[in-house]
C-alpha positions as CSV (number, residue, x, y, z in Angstrom):
1,M,-54.1,99.7,53.2
2,N,-52.0,98.8,50.2
3,K,-54.6,98.4,47.5
4,E,-52.2,96.8,45.1
5,Q,-51.6,93.9,47.5
6,W,-55.3,93.2,47.8
7,E,-56.4,93.9,44.2
8,F,-56.2,90.2,43.3
9,L,-59.4,89.7,45.4
10,L,-61.5,91.6,43.0
11,G,-63.7,89.4,40.9
12,D,-65.8,86.3,41.3
13,W,-65.1,83.5,43.7
14,Q,-66.6,80.1,44.5
15,D,-67.2,78.7,48.0
16,C,-65.1,75.5,48.3
17,R,-67.5,73.9,50.8
18,E,-70.9,74.9,49.4
19,S,-71.1,74.4,45.6
20,G,-74.1,76.7,45.4
21,K,-72.5,79.7,47.0
22,S,-70.4,82.3,45.3
23,Y,-69.0,85.8,46.0
24,A,-68.5,88.9,44.0
25,V,-65.8,91.2,45.4
26,S,-65.3,94.9,44.5
27,W,-64.0,98.1,46.0
28,A,-66.5,100.0,48.2
29,S,-67.7,103.1,46.4
30,S,-67.9,105.2,49.6
31,N,-64.6,104.1,51.2
32,S,-61.5,103.1,49.3
33,E,-60.2,101.2,52.3
34,C,-63.0,98.7,52.2
35,L,-64.0,95.8,50.0
36,T,-67.7,95.0,49.3
37,V,-68.4,91.3,49.2
38,K,-71.7,90.2,47.7
39,T,-72.7,86.7,48.6
40,I,-74.8,84.8,46.1
41,T,-76.6,81.6,47.1
42,K,-78.6,79.0,45.2
43,G,-81.9,80.0,46.7
44,G,-81.5,83.6,45.7
45,R,-80.8,84.9,49.2
46,N,-78.2,87.4,48.5
47,F,-76.6,89.8,50.9
48,T,-73.6,92.2,51.0
49,V,-70.9,92.5,53.6
50,R,-68.2,95.2,53.9
51,A,-64.8,93.8,54.7
52,T,-62.5,96.4,56.3
53,F,-58.7,96.5,56.7
54,D,-57.3,95.9,60.2
55,K,-54.0,97.8,60.4
56,N,-53.0,96.4,63.7
57,H,-53.1,92.8,62.5
58,D,-52.4,93.6,58.7
59,C,-55.5,91.6,57.6
60,L,-59.0,92.0,56.3
61,H,-61.9,91.7,58.8
62,W,-65.3,90.3,57.9
63,P,-67.8,91.3,60.6
64,S,-70.4,88.8,61.9
65,K,-72.3,87.9,65.1
66,N,-69.8,85.3,66.2
67,G,-66.8,87.7,66.2
68,G,-66.1,87.7,62.5
69,F,-63.5,86.3,60.2
70,T,-60.0,87.5,59.1
71,L,-58.0,87.0,55.9
72,S,-54.2,87.6,55.8
73,L,-51.9,87.6,52.8
74,A,-50.2,84.5,54.2
75,D,-53.5,82.5,53.6
76,C,-53.8,83.6,50.0
77,G,-52.5,81.5,47.1
78,D,-54.4,79.4,44.6
79,T,-57.2,79.7,47.1
80,V,-58.0,82.2,49.9
81,R,-58.6,80.9,53.4
82,W,-60.7,82.8,55.9
83,R,-60.1,82.1,59.6
84,Y,-62.2,82.7,62.7
85,K,-61.1,85.9,64.4
86,S,-61.4,84.5,67.9
87,T,-59.6,81.1,67.4
88,H,-57.6,81.6,64.2
89,E,-58.9,78.2,63.0
90,P,-59.8,77.8,59.3
91,A,-63.4,78.8,58.7
92,N,-63.9,78.9,54.9
93,E,-62.0,78.8,51.6
94,W,-62.7,80.4,48.2
95,M,-61.5,79.4,44.8
96,R,-61.6,81.3,41.5
97,V,-64.7,80.5,39.4
98,Q,-62.6,79.6,36.4
99,E,-60.5,77.2,38.4
100,V,-63.6,75.4,39.5
101,G,-64.6,74.9,35.9
102,E,-61.1,73.6,35.0
103,R,-61.2,71.1,37.9
104,A,-64.6,69.9,36.9
105,Q,-63.4,69.4,33.4
106,L,-60.4,67.5,34.7
107,R,-62.7,65.3,36.8
108,R,-64.8,64.4,33.8
109,K,-61.7,63.4,31.9
110,R,-60.5,61.2,34.7
111,P,-62.9,59.8,37.3
112,L,-61.9,59.6,40.9
113,E,-62.2,55.9,41.1
114,E,-59.6,55.5,38.4
115,E,-56.2,55.1,40.0
116,P,-53.2,56.9,38.4
117,G,-50.3,55.0,36.9
118,D,-49.4,53.2,33.7
119,P,-52.4,50.9,32.7
120,D,-49.9,48.3,31.4
121,T,-48.3,48.1,34.8
122,L,-51.6,48.0,36.7
123,C,-52.9,45.2,34.5
124,K,-49.8,43.0,34.7
125,V,-50.3,39.5,36.1
126,L,-48.2,39.2,39.2
127,P,-45.9,36.1,39.4
128,P,-47.3,33.5,41.8
129,G,-46.0,33.8,45.3
130,L,-44.9,37.5,44.8
131,D,-44.9,39.0,48.3
132,L,-42.7,41.2,50.5
133,E,-41.3,38.2,52.3
134,S,-40.0,36.7,49.0
135,L,-38.2,39.8,47.8
136,E,-34.5,40.1,48.0
137,L,-33.5,43.8,48.3
138,D,-31.7,46.2,50.5
139,K,-34.5,47.8,52.5
140,S,-32.2,50.5,53.8
141,H,-32.2,52.1,50.3
142,V,-35.9,52.1,49.9
143,F,-37.8,55.4,50.7
144,F,-41.5,55.4,51.4
145,Q,-43.6,58.6,51.3
146,I,-47.0,58.2,52.8
147,V,-49.5,61.0,52.1
148,T,-53.0,61.2,53.6
149,C,-55.4,63.8,52.2
150,G,-59.0,64.6,51.4
151,K,-60.7,64.2,48.0
152,D,-60.2,67.8,46.9
153,R,-56.6,67.8,47.9
154,Y,-56.0,64.7,45.9
155,M,-57.6,66.1,42.9
156,S,-55.6,69.3,42.9
157,H,-52.2,68.0,44.1
158,H,-51.7,64.3,43.6
159,M,-54.0,62.9,40.8
160,Q,-51.4,63.3,38.1
161,E,-48.5,62.0,40.1
162,Q,-47.1,58.5,39.8
163,A,-48.2,57.0,43.1
164,I,-50.0,54.0,44.6
165,V,-53.4,55.4,45.4
166,F,-56.1,54.0,47.7
167,D,-59.6,55.5,47.9
168,V,-60.8,54.6,51.4
169,R,-64.0,56.5,51.3
170,N,-66.0,53.2,51.3
171,F,-64.9,52.6,54.9
172,K,-67.9,54.4,56.3
173,D,-68.8,54.2,60.0
174,P,-72.3,55.8,60.7
175,A,-72.1,54.8,64.3
176,A,-68.8,56.6,65.0
177,G,-70.7,59.2,67.1
178,N,-68.4,61.6,69.0
179,L,-65.3,60.0,67.4
180,K,-65.8,62.5,64.5
181,H,-64.3,65.2,66.8
182,H,-61.0,63.3,66.8
183,D,-58.7,62.5,64.0
184,G,-57.5,59.2,62.5
185,R,-54.7,58.7,64.9
186,H,-57.2,57.9,67.7
187,D,-56.9,54.2,68.7
188,E,-60.6,53.5,68.6
189,I,-60.9,54.9,65.0
190,I,-58.0,52.6,63.9
191,D,-59.6,49.6,65.6
192,R,-63.0,50.3,64.0
193,I,-61.5,50.5,60.6
194,R,-59.6,47.3,61.1
195,R,-62.8,45.5,61.9
196,H,-64.5,46.8,58.7
197,S,-65.6,44.2,56.2
198,A,-63.5,45.8,53.4
199,F,-60.3,45.9,55.4
200,P,-58.8,42.4,54.5
201,A,-59.2,43.1,50.7
202,L,-57.4,46.4,51.0
203,V,-54.6,44.9,53.0
204,A,-54.1,42.1,50.4
205,S,-54.1,44.7,47.6
206,L,-51.6,46.8,49.5
207,R,-49.2,43.9,50.0
208,T,-49.4,42.9,46.3
209,R,-49.0,46.4,44.9
210,I,-46.0,47.3,47.2
211,A,-44.3,44.0,46.1
212,Q,-45.1,44.7,42.5
213,E,-43.6,48.2,42.7
214,L,-40.5,46.9,44.4
215,Q,-39.8,44.0,42.1
216,L,-41.3,44.7,38.7
217,S,-40.4,48.4,38.5
218,G,-37.3,48.3,40.6
219,S,-38.2,51.6,42.3
220,T,-36.4,52.7,45.4
221,S,-38.7,55.6,46.1
222,I,-42.4,54.8,46.5
223,K,-45.2,57.1,47.2
224,V,-48.5,55.8,48.7
225,V,-51.6,58.1,48.9
226,F,-54.6,57.4,51.0
227,Y,-57.5,59.8,50.5
228,C,-61.0,60.1,51.9
229,K,-63.6,62.8,52.0
230,S,-62.0,65.3,54.4
231,G,-58.6,63.9,55.0
232,R,-59.0,63.8,58.7
233,H,-60.2,60.3,59.8
234,R,-60.1,57.3,57.4
235,S,-57.0,58.3,55.4
236,V,-55.1,59.4,58.5
237,A,-55.9,56.1,60.2
238,F,-54.6,54.1,57.2
239,G,-51.5,56.2,57.0
240,T,-50.7,55.6,60.7
241,M,-51.3,51.9,60.3
242,F,-49.2,51.6,57.2
243,K,-46.2,53.4,58.7
244,Y,-46.3,51.0,61.7
245,I,-46.3,48.1,59.3
246,L,-43.4,49.4,57.2
247,L,-41.3,49.9,60.3
248,Y,-42.0,46.2,61.3
249,E,-41.0,45.1,57.8
250,D,-37.6,46.8,58.5
251,F,-38.2,49.8,56.1
252,R,-36.6,52.6,58.1
253,N,-36.9,55.5,55.6
254,V,-40.6,56.2,56.0
255,Q,-42.1,59.7,55.9
256,L,-45.8,60.3,56.8
257,E,-47.5,63.5,55.8
258,H,-51.1,64.4,56.8
259,E,-52.2,67.1,54.4
260,G,-55.9,67.2,55.2
261,N,-58.1,68.9,52.6
262,Y,-58.4,72.4,51.2
263,D,-58.2,73.8,54.8
264,G,-55.2,71.7,55.8
265,F,-55.0,69.0,58.4
266,V,-57.5,69.8,61.1
267,C,-55.9,67.7,63.9
268,C,-57.3,66.9,67.3
269,G,-55.4,68.1,70.4
270,C,-56.4,65.4,72.8
271,D,-53.7,63.0,74.2
272,R,-55.2,59.9,72.5
273,C,-54.7,61.6,69.1
274,T,-51.4,63.4,69.6
275,S,-49.5,61.0,72.0
276,K,-48.2,57.5,71.3
277,T,-50.4,55.8,73.8
278,A,-50.5,52.1,74.7
279,L,-54.1,51.9,73.3
280,R,-52.8,53.0,69.9
281,L,-49.9,50.6,70.1
282,K,-52.4,47.8,70.8
283,A,-54.6,48.8,67.9
284,C,-51.6,48.9,65.5
285,E,-50.4,45.5,66.8
286,D,-53.9,44.1,65.9
287,V,-53.5,45.5,62.4
288,L,-50.0,44.0,62.1
289,R,-51.4,40.6,63.1
290,D,-53.9,40.9,60.2
291,W,-51.1,42.0,57.9
292,K,-49.0,38.9,58.8
293,R,-52.0,36.6,58.1
294,M,-52.1,38.0,54.5
295,S,-48.5,37.0,53.7
296,S,-47.8,34.3,51.1
297,V,-46.2,32.0,53.7
298,A,-49.2,32.3,56.1
299,Q,-51.6,31.7,53.2
300,A,-49.7,28.6,52.1
301,R,-49.8,27.2,55.6
302,K,-53.5,27.9,55.9
303,A,-54.1,26.2,52.5
304,Q,-52.1,23.1,53.5
305,S,-53.8,22.9,56.9
306,S,-57.2,23.0,55.2
307,H,-56.1,20.3,52.7
308,N,-55.0,18.1,55.5
309,R,-58.3,18.5,57.4
310,Q,-60.2,17.6,54.2
311,M,-58.1,14.5,53.6
312,K,-58.6,13.3,57.2
313,A,-62.3,13.7,56.9
314,T,-62.4,11.9,53.5
315,W,-60.4,8.9,54.7
316,L,-62.3,8.7,58.0
317,K,-65.6,8.6,56.0
318,T,-64.2,5.9,53.6
319,V,-63.0,3.7,56.4
320,T,-66.3,3.8,58.4
321,S,-68.5,3.3,55.3
322,C,-66.6,0.5,53.5
323,F,-67.1,-2.1,56.2
324,P,-70.5,-1.6,57.8
325,S,-71.1,-5.4,58.5
326,V,-67.6,-6.3,59.8
327,S,-67.6,-7.6,63.4
328,V,-66.0,-5.6,66.1
329,W,-63.1,-8.1,66.4
330,N,-62.3,-8.0,62.6
331,W,-62.2,-4.2,62.5
332,P,-58.7,-3.8,63.8
333,C,-57.4,-6.2,61.1
334,C,-59.2,-4.3,58.3
335,C,-58.1,-0.9,59.5
336,S,-54.5,-2.2,60.0
337,V,-54.3,-3.1,56.3
338,L,-55.7,0.3,55.3
339,V,-53.1,2.0,57.6
340,C,-50.2,0.1,55.9
341,L,-51.4,1.0,52.5
342,A,-52.0,4.6,53.3
343,W,-48.7,5.0,55.2
344,V,-46.8,4.5,52.0
345,A,-49.2,6.6,49.9
346,H,-49.1,10.0,51.5
347,E,-48.0,11.5,54.8
348,S,-51.1,13.6,55.2
349,V,-53.4,10.6,55.5
350,R,-51.5,8.7,58.2
351,S,-53.2,10.4,61.1
352,A,-56.5,10.0,59.4
353,C,-56.0,6.2,59.2
354,L,-55.0,6.0,62.8
355,V,-58.2,7.8,63.7
356,G,-60.1,5.3,61.6
357,L,-58.3,2.4,63.5
358,V,-59.3,3.8,66.8
359,C,-62.9,4.3,65.7
360,G,-63.0,0.8,64.5
361,C,-61.8,-0.6,67.8
362,F,-64.6,1.0,69.7
363,R,-67.3,0.5,67.1
364,L,-70.4,-1.3,68.4
């Protein structure tokens, strides 16, 4: 064992998953090839474990009932990541105690809910009708980088960057059940998020902020970050959906990165998560349909249709209430006059008057 390589482990460490658990690492007094790790918990239940060096695999071994954990130099950086010895999957991660204090101080200075960027830009009033469909630009020169991650990863890697950030932790799904064992690429997770009550508001905000970034700032490289609690389900689902939408909008330079949290992206290995299935395509098509409904053109058509229905109802009510005592045979004459007057007034009321004429003909 090269002691110089592992000397950085000496000192105090904080558990990244359990805030009340810490570790004190020192060299074993009886054996210089071993490290003594004292685990300190909130409840005062402390215990000591001796981590030995495995020469065959060039790593440290932490013994336990389930086979133990291993730590290699490749998993050591700003944090150290222990893995299960049997499966080599991430098991736990430590962080220096002083780094935990620095991050906490940074969190107090800038709350999570506050999105990064220039406040002047974020508060600008967008021009009316500003939407992706109204922009005139060469989409082949625009590069989109989509990043999905957990809260801790966002705090340590992306909070100070200039990016369009969406906190999707409010998309909670307590009834997800066994879906928690999958990741956000699963078609059912995508569909459940699409049917969430907060989804339309986020889609509208996403459309507006992308258009704002493209037109007002003139940027050709846009970074969009979605983050949730663990960086495995909600943020991954939004990243998958948004990439599909951008490809539909003819943006071909799109890069999607799933970073996960402090233990990386823990992906699911099933076919519905890893393969491009028909079920996922259908779920993304449903998302795309909602995206199209949020466009400025679609909203204008919807508003015009609502206005027309309101005008028809108003004129029909006016026609049927102004002549309650008119005989059946005089009704066509009265309604004909109204039709002639309305025909030259506005196109939207023509059909309403025709409806009133028909109602008058059959009024008893």
